[in-house]
N, C-alpha and C positions, 0 to 999 in steps of 0.2 A: 504494500500500500504506500502511495506517495501523495502528500498534500503540500501544495505550494501556495503561499500568499505573497502576491506581488503588487507593487505600485502600478497603477494604470492611468493612462491619459484618455481612455475611452469612457464615454457616458452616453446617456440617451441622445443628447444633441449631436454628438459626433457620428453616431450611427444613423440617425434620422437624416443627417445632412449628406449622406453618401450620394454620389451622382446617379446611381441606379434606382434611387427612391423617387417615384413620381410625386409631383407636388400635391396631388389630391390625397395620396397615401400618407404624406407627412403629417397632415392635419389629424388623421386617425391615430397615427403612432404617437403623437404628442400626449394622448390620453392614457397610454399604456403604463402599467406598473411593472410589467415584466415583458421583455422583448426576447424572442428567439432570434439570434443573429447568425449570419452565414460565415463560413470559412472563405477567406479571400486569397486569390493568387495561389491556389493550391495546386502544386505540381505544375502541369502544363495547361491548366484551365484558367482562362481570364475571367470567366463569369463566376459570381458567388455561388457556393455550393452548400448543401445541407446533408447531414448523414441520413441514410435510409431510416425510415420510421419517424422522421421529424413530424410529419403530418399527423401521425397517431399521438405523439406527445402533445402537440398543439391542441388536438381535439380533447384529450384527457384533461388538460388544464382548463380549457374553456368550459367543460362540463362540470368541473369540480371547484373552480375558483370562487373565492369570496365575491359577493356582488359589489363590494366596495372597491374592488380592484379589477384591472383589465389586463389581459395577456394578448399579445399580438406577435406576428412574425414580420421581420424586417426585410420584406421583399414583395414585389407585385406577383400576382398569380402567373402571369405569362413568363416571368423570369425564374420562377421556382424550379430548382433542379436538385435532385437527390444524387448522392455519390456513395458508392459502396466502399467503405474502409475495410478491406479484407485483411484483418489481423486478429489477434486474440481478444481484442477489446470490443465491447458493444459501446459505440459512441452515442452518448445522449445529446450532445451538441453544446452550443455556447449560449449562455443566457446573460441578459442584463437585468438586474433586479433593483428596484427602489428599496431602500432600507426599511421603509414602512411596510413593505409587502413580504419581508423575509419570513416571518412565521408561517404565513399561508403558503408561500413557495416551498419551504422546507417540508411541510406536511404533505403537499401534493406530489412533489418529486419523490419523496420517500415511498408514498403509496404506489406510485407508478412503477418504481423499480421492484417493489415487493410483488405487485400483481403480475408484472411482465416477466420477471426473472427469478426472484427468490422463491416464490410460491411453487413454481415448476420444479425447482431443485429439491425443495422439501418434500414434494409429493412423490419423488422417485423412490420405488421400493429398494430396500437394501439388497445388494447382490453379493452372495458368497460363492466364489468360484472354487470348486473342489476338483483338483486335477493333480494326481501324484505322478503323472508322466514326466519323464526327464527328456523325452524325445521332441516335444513340441516347443521350439524356441524361436524367438524373433530377435535378431541381432545379439545372439548369445544370452538373451533374457527369457525366462520361462513365460509362456503365453499367459498364464493366469496373472502374473505381475503386470504385464503390459495392459491387459484388459482392465484390471482394477485401477491402475494409474489413470487411464483415459477416462474411466467412469467418474473418478473422484475429482477431476478438474472442475473448479468452480467458475461461474460466470464472472468475467472481469468487465468493469465499466469505466468509462472515461468521459469527463465533462469539465467545463469551466463556467464559473459564475462571476460576473463583474457586478459588485454591489456599489450603488451610487447613493450618496446622502443628499439631503435637501439643498446643500450648497454646490452640488455637482462634483464633489470629490469622490474618488472611486478606488477600490481595491479589487484585484482579481484573485479568485481562489480556484486552483486547479486540483482535480482529484483523478487518480487512476489506481484501481485496485479491485478487490473482490466486491461484488454487488452487496454482499452481506455486511460490508464495513462502510457503506455509504453514509451511515449516521455520523461517523467521525468527521467527514467533510462538512456535512450539513450543520453539525454543532459549531464548526468554525465560523459559519455564516452568522450564527446567532449573536456573536460578539458585536456585530455591526448593526444589530436591530435598532431601529429608530421609532419609538412609539408614535402612532399616527396623531394622537391628540397634541403632542408637543409640537409636531410639525405644523399642524393646522393653526395652533395658537401662537406660532412664532416664538416659542419658548426655546431655551437652550437645548440644542440637539447634539447627538453623537457625531463627532467629526472623524472622517477617515484620513485626515492629514497626518 
């Protein structure tokens, strides 16, 4: 498991101001408390790209998000393109989150990862391979050992969250590791939580500087 907390120059305005965001969409994105943002200049692609299943994550958030907050995706429908990251990690994507929306974001992303990945892992029956043969080997390793190792591999996830406070200051939290340990990364986000009432009343708020 790896968690990184980095200074960031990105915030809602920098993403909304991208050249590929149409003017009419910018007005809608201004209302968002959470933005799903693309990968840019990835490999040989000039266009912005999203991991496979991003549309499912967006739908999950929209169905479960608190009515006081709004989630949106930082792209027009005609430019939306998914890209398959074929490696050991399930990429959840990149998110920009207002500090006031952190509690709701944490709850929903945790639920999504549990429903999509962890629940399936936990539902698998335990498999005991009994084979005393010394003749069945793969690369000098007994076949039962190979099978058990493959079966026991856990789902790995990868994502980043840029949290933005009411002053526009931001931090980026990156996580990669077992899906079952996602709570560790999401707990790191809670450090930057900014109560909605304080922001609304212009009281002293948590700063990310």
